[in-house]
N, C-alpha and C positions, 0 to 999 in steps of 0.2 A: 337880416344880413349885418354882420359886424366885421369891422376892419381894425386890427390892432397894428399901429404904425410905429416903426423906429425903435422897437424893443430889442433887448439882448435875449434872443431866443435860445433856451437851453433845454436839451432833451437828453436825459441820462441814458435812455435805451440805446441811442445811436451815437452819443457823444457830440451831437450838433451843438455848436456854441458860436452864434454869429448874429450880427445886427440884421434884422429882417422884419418883414411884415407877415401877418397871418390874416387870411380871409376866411370867415366862418359863415356857413349857410346851412340851415335846417339841421342844426345840432352837430355838424361835422366841420372839420378843418378841410377846406377845399383847396387852399394854396398856401405855401410857405415860400416866400421869395422877397428879395429887396424891391422896393419901389412899386408896390401894388397900387393901382389906382382903381377906384370904384365909386362913382358918384352917388350910388344908391345906398351905400352902407353907412351905418352909424360908425363913427370913428373914435377910437381910444388912442390918444397919444401916449405911447409907452417910452418916450425918450428918457434915457437915464434909468430905466426900470428893467427888471428881469421878467421875462415871459416864460413860465415853466409849466409843466403838467400840473393839473390840480392835485393837491396833496392827498394822500391815502393814509387813513389811520385805522389800524386793525384792532384797536382796543379802547372802546369807549363804553361808558355807563350812562345810559339815557333814562334809567329809572322807571320806565313805563313798561308794564303796568305796576301799580301798587305803591310807588314812592314818588309821585309826581309833585309833591311839595319841594323836592330837591331839584328835579329836572323832568322834562318830558321830551318826547321825540321831536316836537316842534322847536322848543327852545334849544335843545341840543344841536339840532340841525342849523339853527341860526348861529350858534357858537362856532360850529364847524366851518361854516361859510366865512365868518369873520376871521377865522384863523387860516384861511386859504385852502381848506379841505373840501373836496368834491365827492369823496367816497369814504364812508366809515363803516366799521363793523361793531355792532353792539354786543356786549356780554349779556349773559342769560340770568344773572343773579337778581331778578326782579321778583315781584310778589303778585301772583304766583311766578315761580321760575319758568323759564321757557323749556319745558320738558315734554310738552304734548303738541300735536299738530294744531289743536284748537288755539292754544295760547300763541304759538308761532304765527299762525295766520292772522290773528288779531293784531299782533305787533307789526307784521309786514304790511297789513292794510293801512295802519296809521303811518308807517314809513313811506308808503307809496304816494302820500299826499305832499311830501316835502320836495323842495327844489334841488336838493342834492341826492346822491345815491346812498341810501341807508340800508345796510345789510345786517343780518343777525346770525349769531351762532345759536345752537341749542345746547342744553346741558348734556354732559356725559352720563350722569346718573340721575335717576328719578328724584326731582326735588332736592338735589344735592345730598341724597342720603349716603352717597359713597359706596353703595353696595349693588344696586340694581340698575343695569344699563338701560338707557332709553332706546327707542326704536330708531336706530340710525337710518335705515333705508327710507322709512316713512317721513322722517323729519327732513332728510335731504330732498325727497320728492316734493315736500311742502315748501321748500325754499331756504332751509338752513344752509349756510355756507361752510359750517364747521362745527366743532364741539369743544366746549370748555366748561369746567366747574369753577371758573375763576372766582377767587374769594375763599373757596373751601378746598384745600389740597386733598388729593386722592391718597389716603393713607394706606389703603390695601394694595399690596403689590399684585395680588391675584386679580383684583378688579381692574387695575391698570393694564395688566397684560391682556385681559379679555377685551378691554376697550381698544387697545392698540390693534389687536387682531381683527376686531370688527371694523375699525377704521380702514385698515389695509384692504380688507375684503370689499369695502365700499369705495375704495379709491379716494379716501379723504385722510384727514389727520386730526390729532387732538392737540389742544393748547393747554398748558398746565401752569398753575400757580404753585410755586414750589416753596412752601414753608412748613416743615414738619411740626405739627402742634405739640408733639411729645418732647421736642427739644427747645421749645420757645417759652418765654415768659409773657410779659405784657407786650402786645403787638404795637407797632408804630414807633418804637423807641429802639435805636441801635443799642446793642448790649453795653458798649463802653459808656455812653452818656447816661443810659438808664441806671447803671451802677454808680457812677461818679457824681451825677447831679440830682437824679430823681430818686435814687436809693431803692430801686426796684430791679427785678430781673427782666431784662428786655428781650427783644427779638435777636436771636443769635445768628451768626453767620453760618454755623454748621447746620442749622435747621434748613437753610436754603441749599447749600452746595451738596450736602449729603443726599438730599432728596433728588436733586438734579442728577447726581451720580447714579443713583438707583434707577431712575426713569430712563435716562439715555441708554443705559446698558440693557434694560429690558426692551427698549425700542430697537436697539442693535440686534438683539437675539430674534425679535419678531420680524425684522426687516420692515418695520413700520415707521412712519414719519411722526415725530413729536416736535412740537414747537414750544420753546421755553419762554414764558412771559416775564416781562420786567425783571430780569436778573439784576443783581445789585452788588455782588461780592467779587473780589478779585479771583478767588478760588473757583467761583462759578464759571467765569470766563475760561479758566484753564480746563475745567472739566468738560465744557462744551467743545473746546478746541480738541481735546483728547479724543472725544467721541467722534467728532467729524473726521479726524485723521484716521480713525479706525474704520471709517466707512459707514458710520451710522447716519441715518436720515434725521439730522437734528438741525433745526434753525432756532434763532434766538432774537429777542427784541430787548431794547432798553428804553426806559422812559427818560424824557429830557431832564427831569429833576435829579436823576441819579448821575448824570454826567455834568450837572451844573453845580450842585451844592452838597454839603456834608451835614452830619448830624448836629453841628453847632447851630444850624438855622433854627432848631427847636427853641434855643435860648432867646432868640429875638422875635420869632414869628409864632411861637406857641403851637396851638393845635392846628393852625393852617399848615404847618410843616410836618404834621403827623400823618404818616402814610404806611401802607404795606406793599412791598417790603419797605423798611425805614430808610431814610437817608443814612449813609454809612460814613466811612472814614475817607480822608483824602486819598489814601493809597487805593481804596476801592474805586473812587471816582476816576482816578487816573487809569486804573486797570480797565474799566469799561470803555474809556476813550480809546485805549490801545486795542480793545476788542473790536471797536468800530473801525479803526484804521486798518486792522488786519483782515477784516471781513468775517471774523468769527461771529460777530453780531452784525446781522445784515439789515436790521429794521429798527427804526425809531418809531415808537408808538406811545401815545400820551398817557394811557390809563386814566383818561378824563373821569374824575370821580366827584361829582358835585354833591355838596351837603348844604342843608339849610343853616343859616347863621346861628340860630338858636341851638342847633345840635353841636356845633363847633365851640360855641362860647359858654361852655360849662365850667364851673369852678374847679373841678378835678379833671385835669387834662387826660388822665388815664381813662376817663369815661367818654371822651370825645371820639366820634367815629374817625377812622383813618381815610385819607384820600384828599386829593386836591383837584380843582378844576384846571384843565390843561390845554384845551384845544386852542385857546386864543393867545397863548404865549409860546407854543411849541416851536414854531419857525424862528421866532426871535431868540429863543434859548439856544437853538442850534447855530444860528448865525453868531451869537455872542460868545458861546463857550466852546464852539468847535471850529468855525470858520475864521473868526477874528483872531483866535489863538494860533492859527496855522496848523491845527491838528487834522482838519479835513478841508479839501477844496470845496467850493460852492457846489460843483457838480457831484462830488461824493456825498455831500449832505442831501442834495435833492434825490439822488439814487436811493438813499435809505428811507426817504419820505414819500417816494412816488412809485417807481417801477418795481423795486424789490417787494414791498408789501402787496402790490397789485399782482405780481407774478406768483406769490405764495398762494393766493386764492384763485388764481386764474381769471382775474377780472380784466376786462378790456378797459384799462385805465393806466395812468402813470406814464404816459408817453405822448409826444407830439408828432403827428405824421399826417400827411395829406390823405384824406379818407378816414382818418381816425377820429375819435370822439373829441368834441370841443369842450373838454374839461380842463380849465386853465386857471392858474393863479398868476397875478401880476403884482410884483412887490418891489420895494426899494430896499436893497440890502444894506445901504449905508445910513438910512434914516435913524436918528436917535429917537427912541420911544420911551416915555415914562409910563410904566404900567399903572393904570388907574383901577379903581374898584368898580368901574362901569363896564360890565360884561354883557354880551348878548345872552349868555347863559343865565339861568335863574340864580345861579350860585356865584359867590365871589370868594370862595375859600381857596385863595391863591397866596402862597407865601412870597410871591414876586411883586405884589402890589407895592408901589413906591420905588421900585428898582428901575434904573435906566438900562434899556436893552437895545440892541441893534435890530433894525428891520421893521418894516411896516407893510402889511398887506394893503394894496391899493384897490384891487379888483379880484373877485372870484367869479369865474364863469363856469356854469355847468350846463351841459347839453346846449351850448351856444347862447345861453341866457345869462345876463349879469345877475348874480344872486347876492353879491355884496359889493359895495363901493364905499371906500373910505370917505369920511366927511372932510378930511384934511386936504 
């Protein structure tokens, strides 16, 4: 039994925002009310802290199987808990890819041993071949929560249409990484800084927003649901908004790095700031913030992409892998670059990190209610935090190391058990 006392309880699902206590027993919230007394319970004093639903991240890379020198499900789960997350969805670009029931079951068996909720998508196409669809019904039955070839865009419009029709038939959706390889140069570098500083052809904006335009219109025609992953361009926000107004079933996410920083970070942080899609222009950063404010972008997802230090620290930055570790800085980036700036209220930020991603997948998560799951994060929204290179993740490939951010996770509770407690 656990009793959280004197916290600011915030539930984005109902709009509840009040000083209150929470009593937890057998993995459930049994009471939310002021001045709860229970002599048998372990007490957490949350005075001055926010008590919110456990965060939900629908886009993480835990690298298992096949790339566990970067991360594995256990260390990824520790990183998630340290960041305030109680539910995460893994991408399928492992080795082997999660294209079969056998690989999926292996991954989910490993995930079941963790103290947070770890879900997984399966691939849309066999081993990311872009041509042959996987067995959606069998993979769903085996525990897949969705489908994505994240990392490798689906270039064939015919295959995309087939995937959308199959997804609709099976009452699910597909999530897409939108970068047309035929319109791109070297990935990880926005086209302006690539040309002006690195003297290469980089990742173009049109490669992203033209592919989004194609895919949302095919989804519109199919009456199927498509989810756009980590969009980064101003035009991409406009395209998604257009499709939504047309009546297409289109949802979209943005990663914290894309509302926080611009391409210039490459000049100071090098390969740690190299990612797909790349950091863009200030006009793009402001546009995705506007997309969050309007609701066109309903979800914040980290795209947690850990890499080994030796892989990132190569002499030629164009040869370094793209991606950054993100779970342990996500909430702080939202507090710093959205809430502190007045662009979103704290409740709006929490909505995009809890109930919205949970509802996308139909998870029983992302809310606080009597009888509901005791998945909770407790944090200090005003704490000043200097990001160090000591992460629970195996990886430290974060361009935010050394930066002072707002917010500190104090406790993460999953199924009524404390799975992370800050040492501070």
